C-alpha positions as CSV (number, residue, x, y, z in Angstrom):
1,M,-1.7,-9.6,19.9
2,A,-2.8,-9.1,16.3
3,E,-2.4,-12.0,13.9
4,P,0.3,-11.8,11.2
5,V,-0.9,-10.2,8.0
6,R,-1.3,-12.8,5.2
7,V,-3.5,-13.4,2.2
8,R,-6.6,-15.4,2.5
9,R,-6.6,-18.9,1.0
10,L,-6.2,-18.7,-2.8
11,T,-8.6,-20.3,-5.2
12,D,-7.0,-22.5,-7.9
13,Q,-7.5,-19.8,-10.5
14,E,-5.9,-17.1,-8.4
15,G,-3.0,-19.3,-7.4
16,Q,-2.2,-20.4,-11.0
17,K,-2.6,-16.8,-12.3
18,L,-0.2,-15.4,-9.7
19,Q,2.3,-18.3,-10.3
20,Q,2.1,-17.5,-14.1
21,I,2.8,-13.8,-13.6
22,V,5.8,-14.6,-11.3
23,R,7.3,-17.3,-13.5
24,R,7.0,-15.5,-16.8
25,G,7.7,-12.0,-15.6
26,S,6.3,-10.6,-18.9
27,T,3.9,-8.2,-17.3
28,S,4.6,-4.7,-15.9
29,S,7.1,-4.4,-13.1
30,V,4.4,-3.3,-10.7
31,H,2.1,-6.3,-11.5
32,Y,5.2,-8.6,-11.2
33,R,6.2,-7.3,-7.8
34,W,2.6,-7.3,-6.4
35,A,2.0,-10.8,-7.7
36,M,5.2,-11.9,-6.0
37,M,4.1,-10.4,-2.7
38,L,0.8,-12.2,-2.9
39,L,2.3,-15.5,-3.9
40,A,5.0,-15.3,-1.2
41,S,2.3,-14.6,1.4
42,A,0.2,-17.5,0.1
43,G,3.2,-19.7,0.5
44,G,3.5,-18.9,4.2
45,N,6.2,-16.2,4.0
46,R,5.8,-13.4,6.5
47,V,5.8,-9.7,5.7
48,P,9.5,-9.0,6.6
49,V,10.6,-11.8,4.3
50,I,8.4,-10.6,1.5
51,A,9.6,-7.0,1.9
52,Q,13.2,-8.2,1.6
53,L,12.3,-10.4,-1.4
54,V,10.8,-7.6,-3.5
55,Q,12.8,-4.8,-1.9
56,A,9.7,-2.9,-0.8
57,D,8.5,-1.3,2.5
58,E,6.7,-3.6,4.8
59,D,3.7,-1.3,4.9
60,T,3.5,-1.5,1.1
61,V,3.4,-5.3,1.4
62,R,0.6,-5.1,4.0
63,D,-1.4,-2.7,1.8
64,V,-1.2,-5.0,-1.2
65,I,-2.2,-8.0,0.9
66,H,-5.2,-6.2,2.4
67,A,-6.2,-5.0,-1.1
68,F,-6.1,-8.6,-2.4
69,N,-8.1,-9.9,0.6
70,E,-10.8,-7.2,-0.2
71,K,-10.9,-7.2,-4.0
72,G,-9.1,-10.3,-5.2
73,L,-7.0,-10.2,-8.4
74,A,-8.7,-6.9,-9.3
75,C,-6.2,-5.2,-6.9
76,L,-3.5,-5.7,-9.6
77,D,-5.3,-3.2,-11.8
78,P,-6.2,-0.1,-9.6
79,R,-8.7,2.3,-11.0
80,W,-7.5,5.8,-11.5
81,A,-9.9,8.7,-10.9
82,G,-10.4,11.6,-13.3
83,G,-11.9,12.5,-16.6
84,R,-15.2,14.0,-17.6
85,P,-18.6,12.8,-16.2
86,R,-19.9,9.5,-17.6
87,Q,-22.3,9.7,-20.5
88,L,-23.9,6.3,-19.7
89,S,-25.8,5.4,-16.5
90,A,-24.5,2.6,-14.3
91,D,-27.3,0.4,-15.5
92,D,-26.4,1.1,-19.1
93,E,-22.7,0.2,-18.4
94,N,-23.8,-3.0,-16.8
95,F,-25.8,-3.9,-19.8
96,V,-22.8,-3.2,-22.1
97,I,-20.6,-5.4,-20.0
98,A,-23.1,-8.2,-19.9
99,T,-23.5,-8.0,-23.7
100,A,-19.7,-7.9,-24.3
101,T,-19.2,-11.0,-22.2
102,T,-22.0,-13.0,-23.8
103,R,-21.3,-15.1,-26.9
104,P,-22.8,-13.4,-29.9
105,V,-24.4,-16.6,-31.0
106,K,-26.6,-16.6,-27.9
107,L,-27.9,-13.1,-29.0
108,G,-28.8,-14.2,-32.5
109,Q,-25.6,-12.9,-34.2
110,P,-23.8,-15.0,-36.8
111,F,-20.3,-14.9,-35.3
112,T,-18.5,-16.4,-32.4
113,R,-16.9,-13.3,-30.9
114,W,-17.4,-9.5,-30.8
115,S,-15.2,-6.9,-32.3
116,L,-15.5,-3.3,-31.1
117,R,-17.2,-2.3,-34.4
118,K,-19.7,-5.2,-34.2
119,L,-20.5,-4.6,-30.6
120,V,-21.1,-0.9,-31.1
121,A,-23.4,-1.6,-34.0
122,Y,-25.4,-4.2,-32.0
123,L,-25.8,-1.9,-29.0
124,R,-27.4,0.7,-31.3
125,K,-30.0,-1.7,-32.5
126,V,-31.1,-3.5,-29.4
127,H,-34.8,-3.7,-29.3
128,G,-36.3,-1.4,-26.6
129,R,-32.9,-0.1,-25.6
130,V,-30.6,2.1,-27.7
131,I,-27.1,2.7,-26.4
132,R,-25.0,5.2,-28.4
133,I,-21.3,4.8,-27.6
134,G,-18.2,5.2,-29.7
135,R,-15.5,2.5,-30.2
136,E,-12.9,4.3,-28.1
137,A,-15.4,5.0,-25.3
138,L,-16.4,1.3,-25.4
139,R,-12.8,0.2,-25.3
140,C,-12.2,2.4,-22.2
141,L,-15.3,1.2,-20.5
142,L,-14.3,-2.5,-21.1
143,A,-10.8,-1.8,-19.8
144,R,-12.2,0.1,-16.7
145,R,-14.5,-2.8,-15.9
146,G,-11.7,-5.4,-16.3
147,V,-13.0,-6.9,-19.6
148,T,-10.1,-7.5,-22.0
149,F,-9.6,-9.3,-25.3
150,Q,-8.1,-12.6,-24.5
151,R,-7.5,-16.0,-26.0
152,T,-9.9,-18.8,-25.0
153,K,-8.2,-21.0,-22.4
154,T,-8.8,-24.1,-20.4
155,W,-8.4,-24.1,-16.6
156,K,-7.3,-26.8,-14.3
157,E,-9.5,-27.1,-11.2
158,S,-7.9,-29.2,-8.4
159,P,-9.6,-32.6,-8.4
160,D,-7.8,-33.5,-5.2
161,P,-10.4,-34.8,-2.7
162,E,-8.1,-33.8,0.1
163,R,-7.4,-30.3,-1.1
164,E,-8.7,-28.5,2.0
165,T,-7.1,-31.0,4.4
166,K,-3.7,-30.6,2.7
167,L,-3.9,-26.8,2.7
168,D,-4.9,-26.8,6.3
169,R,-1.9,-29.0,7.2
170,I,0.5,-26.7,5.4
171,E,-0.9,-23.6,7.0
172,H,-0.8,-25.3,10.4
173,V,2.9,-26.2,10.2
174,L,3.8,-22.8,8.8
175,D,2.1,-21.1,11.7
176,R,3.3,-23.3,14.5
177,F,6.7,-24.6,13.4
178,P,8.2,-22.1,11.0
179,D,11.8,-22.9,12.1
180,R,11.2,-26.6,11.2
181,V,9.5,-26.1,7.9
182,F,11.3,-26.6,4.6
183,A,10.2,-26.6,1.0
184,F,11.4,-28.6,-2.0
185,D,10.7,-28.4,-5.7
186,E,12.4,-28.8,-9.1
187,F,13.1,-25.7,-11.2
188,G,13.6,-26.1,-15.0
189,P,14.2,-27.4,-17.5
190,L,17.4,-25.4,-17.8
191,G,18.8,-25.4,-21.3
192,I,21.9,-24.0,-22.8
193,R,20.7,-21.2,-25.0
194,P,20.8,-17.4,-25.0
195,T,17.8,-16.3,-22.9
196,A,16.2,-12.9,-23.5
197,G,15.8,-10.6,-20.6
198,A,16.1,-6.9,-19.7
199,G,18.8,-4.5,-18.4
200,W,20.0,-1.0,-18.4
201,A,21.5,0.3,-21.7
202,E,21.8,3.4,-23.8
203,Q,18.7,4.4,-25.5
204,R,18.1,2.4,-28.7
205,R,21.3,0.4,-28.0
206,P,20.1,-2.7,-26.1
207,D,22.4,-5.5,-25.3
208,R,22.2,-8.3,-27.9
209,L,22.6,-12.0,-27.5
210,P,23.4,-14.4,-30.4
211,A,20.9,-16.9,-31.8
212,T,21.5,-20.6,-31.6
213,Y,20.3,-23.3,-33.9
214,H,21.9,-26.5,-32.6
215,R,21.4,-27.3,-29.0
216,T,23.2,-30.4,-28.0
217,H,23.8,-29.9,-24.3
218,G,20.5,-31.3,-23.1
219,V,18.7,-29.9,-20.1
220,R,19.2,-29.9,-16.3
221,Y,16.8,-29.5,-13.4
222,F,17.6,-27.4,-10.3
223,H,16.5,-29.4,-7.2
224,G,15.8,-26.5,-4.8
225,C,15.5,-26.6,-1.1
226,Y,14.3,-23.7,1.0
227,S,14.3,-23.1,4.8
228,V,11.3,-21.1,5.8
229,G,12.7,-20.1,9.2
230,D,16.2,-19.1,8.0
231,D,15.1,-17.7,4.6
232,R,17.9,-19.8,3.0
233,L,17.8,-21.3,-0.5
234,W,20.1,-24.0,-1.8
235,G,20.1,-26.9,-4.2
236,V,21.9,-28.8,-6.9
237,N,21.4,-29.3,-10.7
238,R,20.5,-32.8,-11.9
239,R,20.1,-34.3,-15.4
240,Q,16.5,-35.4,-14.6
241,K,13.9,-35.7,-12.0
242,G,13.6,-38.9,-10.1
243,A,13.1,-40.6,-6.7
244,V,16.9,-40.9,-6.2
245,N,17.5,-37.2,-6.7
246,T,14.5,-36.3,-4.5
247,L,15.8,-38.5,-1.7
248,A,19.2,-36.8,-1.9
249,A,17.6,-33.4,-1.6
250,L,15.5,-34.5,1.4
251,K,18.7,-35.8,3.0
252,S,20.3,-32.4,2.6
253,I,17.2,-30.8,4.2
254,R,17.4,-33.3,7.1
255,A,21.1,-32.4,7.5
256,A,20.2,-28.7,7.8
257,R,18.5,-29.6,11.1
258,P,20.8,-32.3,12.6
259,D,19.3,-32.1,16.1
260,G,16.9,-35.0,15.3
261,A,13.8,-32.9,15.9
262,P,10.9,-33.5,13.6
263,I,10.8,-31.4,10.5
264,Y,8.2,-30.7,7.8
265,V,8.9,-30.6,4.1
266,I,6.3,-29.0,1.7
267,L,6.5,-30.4,-1.8
268,D,4.1,-31.2,-4.7
269,N,2.7,-34.6,-5.2
270,L,4.8,-35.6,-8.2
271,S,5.2,-39.4,-8.3
272,A,9.0,-39.0,-7.9
273,H,8.4,-37.3,-4.5
274,K,6.4,-40.0,-2.8
275,G,7.9,-43.5,-3.6
276,A,8.0,-46.2,-1.0
277,D,11.7,-45.7,-0.3
278,I,11.2,-42.0,0.3
279,R,8.3,-42.7,2.7
280,R,10.2,-45.2,4.6
281,W,13.2,-42.9,4.9
282,A,11.0,-40.0,6.0
283,K,9.3,-42.0,8.7
284,K,12.6,-43.3,10.0
285,H,14.2,-39.8,10.2
286,K,11.2,-37.9,11.6
287,V,10.5,-36.1,8.3
288,E,6.8,-35.3,7.6
289,L,6.1,-34.8,3.9
290,C,3.3,-32.2,3.4
291,F,2.1,-32.5,-0.1
292,T,0.4,-29.7,-1.9
293,P,-3.0,-30.5,-3.6
294,T,-3.1,-31.4,-7.2
295,Y,-2.7,-28.3,-9.5
296,A,-2.0,-26.1,-6.4
297,S,1.8,-25.9,-6.3
298,W,1.3,-22.2,-5.5
299,A,0.9,-23.3,-1.9
300,N,4.6,-24.2,-1.8
301,P,6.7,-21.4,-0.2
302,I,9.6,-22.0,-2.5
303,E,7.6,-21.0,-5.6
304,A,7.9,-17.2,-4.8
305,H,11.7,-17.5,-4.6
306,F,12.0,-19.1,-8.0
307,G,10.7,-15.9,-9.6
308,P,13.9,-13.8,-8.8
309,L,16.0,-16.8,-9.6
310,R,14.6,-16.8,-13.2
311,Q,14.8,-13.0,-13.5
312,F,18.3,-12.4,-12.2
313,M,20.1,-15.7,-13.1
314,I,18.4,-17.2,-16.2
315,A,17.0,-14.1,-18.0
316,N,19.5,-12.1,-20.0
317,S,22.1,-14.9,-19.8
318,H,24.2,-16.8,-22.3
319,H,26.1,-19.7,-20.7
320,P,28.3,-21.8,-22.9
321,N,27.7,-25.1,-21.1
322,H,26.0,-26.5,-18.0
323,T,29.1,-26.3,-15.9
324,V,29.3,-22.5,-16.3
325,Q,25.6,-22.3,-15.8
326,T,25.7,-24.2,-12.5
327,R,28.6,-22.1,-11.2
328,A,26.6,-19.0,-12.0
329,L,23.5,-20.4,-10.3
330,H,25.4,-21.2,-7.1
331,A,27.1,-17.8,-7.1
332,Y,23.7,-16.2,-7.2
333,L,22.5,-18.5,-4.4
334,R,25.5,-17.5,-2.2
335,W,24.8,-13.8,-2.9
336,R,21.1,-14.3,-2.2
337,N,21.6,-16.0,1.1
338,A,24.2,-13.5,2.2
339,N,21.9,-10.6,1.5
340,A,18.7,-12.2,2.9
341,R,17.2,-11.0,6.2
342,H,19.7,-10.0,8.9
343,H,20.3,-12.5,11.7
344,D,19.0,-9.9,14.2
345,V,15.7,-9.8,12.4
346,L,15.5,-13.6,12.4
347,A,16.2,-13.8,16.1
348,A,13.6,-11.1,16.9
349,E,11.0,-13.0,14.8
350,R,11.7,-16.3,16.6
351,K,11.4,-14.6,20.0
352,E,8.1,-12.9,19.0
353,R,6.7,-16.2,17.6
354,A,7.7,-18.0,20.8
355,R,5.9,-15.3,22.9
356,I,2.7,-15.5,20.8
357,L,2.6,-19.3,21.0
358,S,3.2,-19.2,24.8
359,E,0.3,-16.9,25.2
360,K,-1.9,-19.4,23.3
361,G,-0.7,-22.2,25.6
362,I,1.4,-23.9,22.8
363,R,4.9,-25.2,23.7
364,W,7.5,-23.8,21.3
365,G,8.9,-26.7,19.4
366,G,6.1,-29.1,20.5
367,R,4.4,-31.8,18.4
368,P,1.6,-30.7,16.1
369,A,-1.9,-31.1,17.3
370,L,-3.3,-32.3,14.0
371,A,-2.9,-35.9,13.0
372,A,-0.2,-36.6,10.5
């Protein structure tokens, strides 16, 4: 039996980039949907769940995952064929790319970054190698090779010494106990203000939202809970994050599986998620807390489901107060859960997982082999 299709383990840079695309939603619709597919797969969601999430064919989801496993983030920018033959050799192109991605100061130039004009002029005067290329051809070459003009940024590498161990544990419980795995995270802050978005409208007559100058309502945080096996999302709005609110969310997750069987909750390592009271309660009620590594919240399965929540509930909205906003949020959650995967699909997936595990000699619903 072939293993389920899923993305390879993401690096910190890849996970944060995909999370940024899904949360902001400011890129093209194709990039947004593909990034959501990859992030959902990295969070342990299976292909049928992802296809339902992005309203795409399952084969399309598999193709995107395979492309990412082969090329990484470059799969988000496919290269289109066509055009006249290249005027530069492959070696010349590599030299141009290497020059463009090198700080001018290191090449003896008195500036800190290249412009197209400065780069073209420099390439024509390189000692022992003259490359004649126009600014437009240079721009196209850079774009084709994935080199774009960007702001300088810092990047957060995960300093967690247990990064690999934590990711291994998350993957293990998602593979062996999907019906007992839940995810938790906070979504917000949610303010009371007109939020720009997008929608269908007559040409040159977009919907307009009023501007606000005085915001006196404060903010709320949606404490979201997600059942991986049932593909169900629920939660409640709170005034702030805290151990008390986290414990209340965990209790609601425990109530979703009242049979007393062990469950596994994936959540990030925020201090409000791992206090002494929470750990004591979790141990008493057979709840294992599977923390994501530092700066690696992309490994949480709930992250991919926050993207549609922002796009279809927060964006293009104008709520007068938090009460109305909360009602709209729960109305969306009811619609989302009612239109999730059909129960027959869920039952078929459970049966297939049980069969695969039985072939491997693993008792369905048994205790995990790894140490807690």
